[in-house]
N, C-alpha and C positions, 0 to 999 in steps of 0.2 A: 502495498500499499504503498501512495506516494504519502511524504513526509509533508507538512505547509506551516510555510512559515507564519509570522505576523504578518507582511509584507502580503502575501495570501489570504490573509483571511478578511483583514482591513479591505482587499479589494474584494472579497466574496462578501461582503455586508452591507458594500455599496452598490453591487449588481443583484442583491436581494427584493426579489419578487415577495411582499408579506400580504398575504390574507389576512386579510380585521373584522370577517362581513360572521354572522352565526352559519349554520349550515342544521337544516332544517329540511327532512323527507327528499335530501339527497341531493341538495340542492344548498348554496351558499346563496344570504340574500341579508339586507340591511333589516337591525331593528327595525320590529314596527312602528316605533314613535319617531322612528329619524334618527335617534340619538346617541352621539358617538361618544368616548374619549379618547383622551391624548396617551398614546402607549409609550412611556421615555423610560431611554436607557440605562441603566446603572452606572454604566462603564465610560457615555461621556458625556451622558444627560441631554443627547440628541429624541428628534423626536424619531417614532420608530414607524409609526402608522397609525390609524384612526381606527378604533376598532367597536364595533356594536357593542349598544350600549342596552342591551336584551332587560325587560321587566316582565309584569305581570300576564299581560297580551302575546309575547314570546312566548311564554312558559305555555299557558295556554294552547297555543298552533305543534308545541311542540311532544306536550303529553298527547293530543290528540293524535299526532303523529305515530309517535311509538304505541300506542293503545293503539288505534287501527293493524299498526304493523304486525305485534302481537296476538290480538286476533287473530287476524288473517289465517296466521301459521305458514306463514312464509318461512320464520325463522323459530319460529320456538317448535315446530312438532316438526321442524325438519331432522333426521339420522342423528343421533350425536358422529358418525364416522363424518358428513358433507360438514356439517360445524365446524368440526376438527380441522377437515385440509379448507376449509374459507380460510379461518383463524390461522394456519401456518402459512399461506400466503400475505396475510396483513402483516406478523411479524416478519417475514421474508424482506416485503415493500417498509416496513420501516427502519433496516438494515439498509438497502439499497438507496433509502434514504439517509442514509447517518450522520452523514458532511451537512446537510443542510437544514435536519432537526437538531444537529448540536449548537451549529450557528444559529438558530432561530434563538433555543435554552441560552445561550453566553449571552444576546444580545438582550433579550428580554430580562434576564434575573439575574446577572452581573459572575455566574459560576467561571470556573479558568474554560477554556475549550480542550484542555488536552482531558476533562474531567468531564464535560457534558459527552464526546466523542468516544470514551474509553470504558466509560463505565456506565453514565445514565442512559443513552441510547441504546447500546446493548442490552443492558437489564431488561429496559422498557420492552424489547423484543421478544427476549426469554421466558417475561414473566405472559405474552402472549400465547408464545410458541406454548410453553408446559400446558397451562390450562385448559389446551385445546387442543392439544397431545394427551392430555389425563382423563376428556369426558367423558369418551369411546368407551375407559376398560373401570369404569364408577358402575357397582350393581345396585340394584333395588336390592329386597328380600322378600323372605317368604318368613312368614311366619310360623311357630310349633302350635298347630292347630292337630285336634281330632278327626278321624280318616273322611267326614262327612262334610267339613269344610274347609274354605281353603283362605289362607290370611296373607294378605298382600300389603308389603310397606313400601311405597314409591317413591321419590323424588318428582317435582312437577318447577316448573321453572315460575317465581313468584309473579311476572307481573311487567311493569313499569316499573323501574330503579332510574332512581334521582343520583350521582354521584356531584359533591360537592370537595374536590380538591386544591391541593393550598399550593402555593407560590414555589417551594422551594426544590420541589423534583417535581417540576410540571408533567414532563409526559412518563416517567416512572410511577407517579402514584397515580393518576391517571390508570396506565393498566395495570397494576395492579389493584383496581375495579374494574376494567375493563375484559381484561383475559378469565374471568371467571364469574364474570357475567352474564356476558355474550356464551361463553361455550353451554352457558345450562340452560340457556335459550331466551334470556329475556332480551327485553326493549330498554337501550341505557337514557337516558339526557346527562350529556357532560355539563357542571357548572365548574370550567377551571378561575382560577383565581383574577382578576379585575387588575391582579399585576403581573402575571406570566400567563394570560394565554393563547399564544401566538402558536408552542404546538399541539396544543389542542385541538384548534383552530385548523390547523394541516390537516393532522393524521385521521379527521374525518374524512375527506377526500381520501385519503388513501385503504380508506377500510369500504368503502365503495367500489373501490377497484379490485379489492380483493373480492370482493360478490357479496358483503353485507348487504341485505335488500336496505333500498331504501327506506327509511322512519326505523330502522332498526338502533342506531346511532346519531341522534342530535346533541350540537353541540352548544352549548349557550352562554356566549362571554357574557358582563355585565359582573354589577357588586352585591356584596351579599343581602344587602339591605331590600333591594329592588327582587333580582331575578331570583336568586338563592334563595328568600325567603317566602315567594309565592314557591317556590317547586317544594317546598317543605309544608306549607301548609295546604297543598292540592290534593284535592280527594280523592283524583285518580292516579299521585303517583304510591305505588305499596310499598316501597324501599327503598330508604334514605340512608345514603354511604355516606361516611367524612372522615376528611382528614385535616384536621387542623390543632385551634387553643382550643382548652377549656371549654375558657367562657363562650365561644357558638356555641362550643358541642352541646351545652348544657340548654341555650337556648332552642336547638333542634328541635330537642326531645320536647320542648316547650307547645316548641309548631306541631307534629305529631301525636301529644296528647288532646291539642286543640282543634287538628281535624280528624282523620277517620285512621287513629291510631296505627300508624301506620309502620311497620319495621326500622328499626335505629341504629346504625350500626355506626361505633366514632372509633375513632384513631384521633388524641388528642394528645396532651402536653408531653414533659417529661423532664426531670429534674436529674439525669441518671450521675449516680456513685459509684467510680471505679475505685473499687480496694486495693492496695497496693501491701501487701503484707512483709513482714523483712525475711523473707524466707521465698520473697518469687523467685523461680527461674531465672527468671536473667533482667536484671534491671538495667541494664541498657533499651532492650528491646519493650518496656513494661513505659520509660520513660521515650521514648516516639511514637507509642499507644497514645499512650496521653498526649502529648499535644496534639498528634491528629484527630484524634480523638475532639478537638476542641478547634480545628482551626478548619479542619474539610469543609468546605461547603461553607467556606468562613461563619462557622457557627453555627448554621440555619441548617440545624437539624433537630430534629427531635428528641434523638438518643444522644445527643452532644455530649460527651464523658463532661458533662460542668463540674461534675466534683468528686473532686480528685481527694481521695480518702489515705491517708500517710501514715504507717504507722513508725511511732517517733522515734524507736532506735535507728533507722536507716534515714529519717527525715534532713540531715544535713547532710548527709550523701546524697540523696536522693534527689532534692531537691534541685539544685544545680545540671543535672542532666536535663529536666525535664525544659529549666530553663531554655540550657542550650540548644534543645531539638525544639522548640517553638520560637526559638529565634531563625530559623533556619525555614520557616514559613513566613512569606512577607507578601504584603501584597501587590501587586500588580496590574499592570493590560490582558485582564482576562483571552482577549484574542493572542496572546502572545501564548506560547504550545507551554515555554520553560516557566510560566505563573502558576501558584501553588495556593494562592491567596488570593479571590476577583471579588465586585463585588458588592454590597449588600446590596436590597434590592431595591430599597429607597430610601428616600431624604425620611420621611416616618423610622423608617427603620433604626435607621443609623441616631436618628433622635434618642430612641429607647434608649437604643446599645451606651451612648455616652453619658446619659442619664443613669442607667444604670451603674456604669464606671464610677460617675460623683458616689453615686450612694454607697459602694463600697468606700471610696477613701475617707468618706465621711464618717462611715460606721466604724470609721477604725482599722480597716483592713490593711496592709502594705502592699503596695504594686511595684512587683516583680521585674516585670516587661509591660514594656507597651502604655497601653491607654490611653490613646489619641488617636486622631481624623489623619488621615493621611492620603498622601496624593492629590489634596484638593485643589490643586492648579491644574487639573486634568479634567476635570468637570464633572469627575467619577464619585461615587460615593465609596468610599475605604477605610478602613479603621486597620488599624494595629492590631493583634492579636496580642492575649492582657493577660497576666497572670497576677492573681491576689494571695497572699501568702497572711497567715494570722486571721483566716472566716472562723466564723463560728455558725455552727447550723443555723440560728436564730436570725441571723443579718438577711436582708432581705433579698444579695446577692446569691448566696445560698437557697432559698427559699421559694424565689420566683422565677419562670423562664424567661429565660433573656433572649434568648435565639442568637448571639453574636457572637463570637470568640474570646470570650471573657470566660476563665476557673476559676474554681475557689479552690483551696488546697485547705485541708480539714485536718488534724492530727488527732492521733487516736492511740491508745493503748494496749488494748485486747481485741480478740475477735467476737463477742459479745458487744462491747462499746461500738467497731466500726460496722455490725448490723442495728443494732440501736439508733447509731446516725444514720446508716443509709436507707432504712424504713423511715425516719420522721422526717416523712413529705407528704404531700395530698395524690404525688403522684405515682407511678409505677411502673411505670416503662422497658427502663432496661437496665443492666448493671454487668458490672464484671468484674472477678476477683483474680489477682495476681499469687500465684503459690504452689510452693512443690509438693504440700501435703494433699494427698487426694480426699481423705479422712474431713482435711478441715475445708478440701474446694467442694466438695459433696457437704457438708452441713450448711458453710457460706450460703452455695446456691441456692436449698435450701428453704433458708430462715430470709431468704429477700424475698422480698414483695415485689416482683418486677416481670412482667411477660416474656422475658430474654434476660437470659444470664451468659455470661463468658468468663472462662476460664484462659485466663492466661492468653490472652489479646481481647481486642476491640472489635465489637461490630463482627461479629461472626455471625455464619447460614448464608442459608440458599432461596430458590422456590420450594424446597422441599419441606424446610421450618417453617411454623405458622408463626407471624407476625403479631400484636397487640399487647394490650396493658393491663394491669392489676390499676383500682381506685379508682382517680380524677384523669388517670391518663385513656380509660373509653373499656369500651368492651368490642367485641368480638374479634376476627384475626382476618389478617389477610396470607398469603400464600397457602401451600400447600392443599389439600384437598380441604383441609377444613374452612379455607377463605368460600366454598360452594354452598355450605350452610347456610349462608346471609345471604343468598340468591335463590334458594329453592325453599318449597314446602312439604313435608311431609302430609302424607295420604295416606289410610289405612283402609283398606278395601277388605271386608269380610263375605269369602262366597258360599254358601248354601249349594251344599254338591248335593 
């Protein structure tokens, strides 16, 4: 594969055609009211496109389109093997357009082009392909019945799914939803974040090219308080799936209760502990992982290892290793393949991150590295990766999700104290444990109230492992066969023979 340079990507950015309209019933169209919003790149502050600002009228059209497609059976009653073939083609088209999609992702939300190209787009294609390839291998059940009865337990598609996805991994999070939702035969209305809608809009056309019938996948860009709320309240949406903040997740549950009791599956925030015991098998590797766990994707990651718990006996030796490792994560032009820290998504997020840095300083925590805005002269939105030492778990920077490259270091003296600190949070999305003691690893992992626990690594797993949270990090699971549970209804059929 040809290696593209910064100049190459800049030229491609200038030549790029960007579609900003909604996608309903297999066609791009403007918002019903004709409203648009400016899509501004955090890379340099330039306007990328004007994007359709959909509202309740567009939601009505999209839901009607999705319901008609579902009821027709053109997709919902298609044999699983035939849906599989279409989804595999869809994944192949995502891969074929990986450079275009990676560029859209980088320009839209600021992540380094090397990450978008090597991680986000291939992982999005894998998510679609994995669900497609799995669906004709999932069997229903025959109940244990008397000889004059036949009991069948079958899974049926739930119907119309509204998927509201976040701005930090726009296409990947969309595909975590689209894969199992489409594989199980549902129609989907995808609502991307207004902060990063471009790849969702583009892949709608690729889905149509792959053979997904018109109306089965619709994309509605716009704001959460308008089109997102309309979908959440709609009486003909059967299931709502969401990835984003805990605050919005709670509101979506209220909307579901106020409307038709639609099923609501939520992956919300996190404040993940990364626990390093004194007997960690490789402190250098743990330091590198601690740095990447907070700096990757500019810290705009729900599972970011934002609380680093370090056993006191190794603190003086280990912290300089972490500072050195994080010092190699430097903000730069996201279109430069050498850049490993890109831009924050917008000025609002920059103000949020800088506000938390000030709160940490005001609370008495000590900045060991970073703490300032960077590259302001570029017109882009950058902040230095930051480490706070002397953090108490009661501090704001240790309690609240920052969604930026800000690391809080907390010291502990025993395994029991480490677990207590780790669990002392309203969140429960992920955690990591570094130890050479197998029994301690198992005991600690079992004691941690988190949906994912990684041992001697950070952010492990693939499509075969479920992903989701405990407590206020949400419910339900993305990835793995467990994801199919969110998009199907169980039906018991009891037959007298």
